[in-house]
Each structure stands twice: as structure tokens, then as C-alpha cells.
C-alpha positions in Angstrom: 57.6 27.9 43.6 54.2 26.7 44.6 53.9 24.5 41.6 57.1 23.0 42.5 56.0 22.2 46.0 52.9 20.7 44.8 54.9 18.5 42.3 57.4 17.5 45.0 54.6 16.6 47.4 52.6 14.5 44.7 55.9 12.7 44.1 56.7 12.2 47.6 53.1 10.9 48.3 53.1 8.5 45.4 56.5 7.0 46.4 55.3 6.1 49.6 52.5 3.9 48.0 52.1 0.1 48.2 55.0 -2.0 46.5 53.1 -4.8 44.7 56.1 -6.7 43.6 55.8 -9.2 41.0 54.3 -8.3 37.9 54.3 -11.4 35.7 52.8 -15.0 35.7 54.5 -17.8 37.4 56.8 -19.7 35.2 58.8 -22.8 35.0 62.5 -22.5 35.3 64.8 -25.4 34.5 68.3 -26.0 35.9 70.5 -28.5 34.4 73.2 -29.9 36.6 74.8 -31.5 33.8 75.8 -30.6 30.3 72.8 -31.1 28.0 72.2 -30.4 24.4 68.6 -30.0 23.7 67.5 -29.0 20.1 63.8 -28.5 20.5 61.2 -28.0 23.3 57.7 -28.5 22.8 54.7 -27.7 25.2 52.0 -29.8 25.0 48.5 -28.0 23.8 50.7 -25.3 22.9 50.3 -23.7 19.3 54.0 -23.7 18.7 57.2 -25.0 19.9 59.6 -23.0 22.4 61.8 -20.7 20.0 65.5 -22.0 19.6 66.6 -18.7 21.2 64.5 -19.7 24.3 66.6 -23.0 25.0 70.1 -21.6 24.4 71.0 -21.4 28.1 70.5 -25.1 28.5 74.0 -25.6 27.3 75.5 -24.1 30.8 75.3 -26.6 33.7 73.6 -25.4 36.9 72.4 -22.0 35.2 69.0 -21.2 36.3 66.9 -21.1 33.0 65.6 -21.2 30.4 62.0 -20.2 31.7 59.0 -21.7 30.2 55.3 -20.7 30.5 52.9 -22.7 32.4 49.4 -23.8 31.2 47.3 -21.6 33.9 44.1 -23.2 32.5 45.3 -26.4 33.7 46.7 -28.0 37.0 49.6 -29.5 34.9 51.9 -28.7 32.0 53.7 -31.3 29.8 57.1 -30.3 28.0 58.8 -32.6 25.4 62.6 -32.1 25.2 64.2 -33.2 22.0 67.9 -34.3 22.3 70.1 -35.9 19.6 68.7 -39.7 19.9 66.4 -39.1 22.6 63.3 -37.4 23.4 62.3 -36.9 27.0 59.2 -35.7 28.6 58.4 -33.8 31.6 55.0 -33.2 33.5 54.8 -30.8 36.3 51.6 -30.8 38.6 50.6 -27.7 40.9 47.5 -26.1 42.7 46.7 -22.7 41.8 45.7 -20.1 44.4 44.3 -16.6 43.8 44.7 -14.2 46.3 43.5 -10.4 46.8 46.5 -8.8 47.6 45.2 -5.3 48.3 42.9 -2.9 46.5 46.1 -1.1 44.9 47.6 -4.5 43.8 44.7 -6.4 42.9 44.8 -10.3 42.6 47.9 -12.6 42.8 48.2 -15.9 41.1 50.3 -18.3 43.1 51.3 -22.0 42.4 52.2 -24.8 45.2 52.7 -28.5 45.3 49.6 -30.4 44.9 48.1 -31.5 48.5 48.4 -35.3 47.6 49.5 -37.3 44.6 52.4 -36.7 42.4 54.4 -33.5 41.8 55.7 -34.6 38.5 56.0 -37.5 36.0 59.3 -37.6 33.7 61.4 -39.7 31.6 64.6 -38.2 32.8 66.5 -40.3 35.2 66.7 -38.1 38.2 65.2 -34.4 39.1 64.0 -32.5 42.0 61.0 -30.1 41.9 61.0 -26.9 43.8 57.8 -24.6 44.2 58.5 -20.9 44.6 55.6 -19.4 46.5 55.4 -15.6 46.1 52.6 -14.8 48.7 51.7 -15.8 52.0 48.0 -14.8 52.6 48.1 -15.0 56.5 50.9 -12.6 56.5 50.3 -10.7 53.4 54.0 -11.1 52.6 55.6 -10.9 49.4 58.5 -13.4 49.6 60.3 -12.8 46.2 62.0 -9.4 45.7 60.9 -7.7 42.4 62.6 -9.2 39.2 62.8 -12.8 40.9 60.8 -15.3 39.2 57.8 -17.1 41.1 56.4 -20.6 40.1 58.3 -23.9 39.9 62.0 -24.8 39.5 62.9 -28.4 38.1 66.5 -29.3 38.6 67.5 -32.0 36.2 70.5 -34.1 38.0 70.6 -36.9 35.5 69.4 -37.2 32.2 
């Protein structure tokens, strides 16, 4: 009985600990607001192209995704989209911040729009770029719930 009480107390104390939230690196999410057939996506400087399985959701208009990695060693990442009879490029720019969230959670890498200059360059006709921050240091607040992506969302309105 005492062993059970000790175990229950440990479980209770463990569950009251700090919730650290997001457990992955920031990503770039693409939302096509028009139907698009993409046959290949390459990331400039990457060792390999994005696997075909990673670009299948592009065929559904307005769906959020696919999700692509960002180059966290740089302040920009360039993507090359191959479509039938056309190749488009997209470069997104960002500013990285590293915050010490707490002793329990460690450090958080967050991205935001550059303070000055452009946020993107592209050959697509019309796009919007949205920066989804995860952390507000002055409040210590974690904005996105666990399982929600932080990073950059690119909404492509017109190819």
C-alpha cells in the first residue's frame, strides 16, 4: 500500500511539471489556394530533393501543407518547384531568435519576419507570407498548442 501511495504521489508531482509545448524545429508550410500539380521540389543547398510522398498534398487546394524544412544555418531558404512546362522559385527570409524558456524546457528557436528588407522573392504571381511565432519572451507565453507547427506559412494565391 505504501509503495502504491509513493508511486501515485510521484505521478501527481510529475504531471504538475512545466509543459514545454512544441518539440520540433520551425518549418515552412505551403498552402496552395488554387489547384497545382507539382512534380518535384528541391531545396537549394540540400543534399537531396523532397521525396514525392512529401509533395502529394499540394494537389488539394487550400490544404495547409506540405511542410518543408528551413535552413537554420542561414537567414533564408530557397525552394525550386517543378511543374509541367514551368519551374518556379521561392525564397523566404527570416530572423532567428534563440530564447531560454526555462531550466526545464531549455532553449527555444523561433523565427520572425526580418526587421527590414524583403520577406520573400518568388516567380509565383501572387503569394502571402505569414510568420507564426511560438514564443513571446516578455510573457514567457507559448502561443501554439502542442502539435501545431510554428515557422512560416506561404499562401500561394496565383501560379
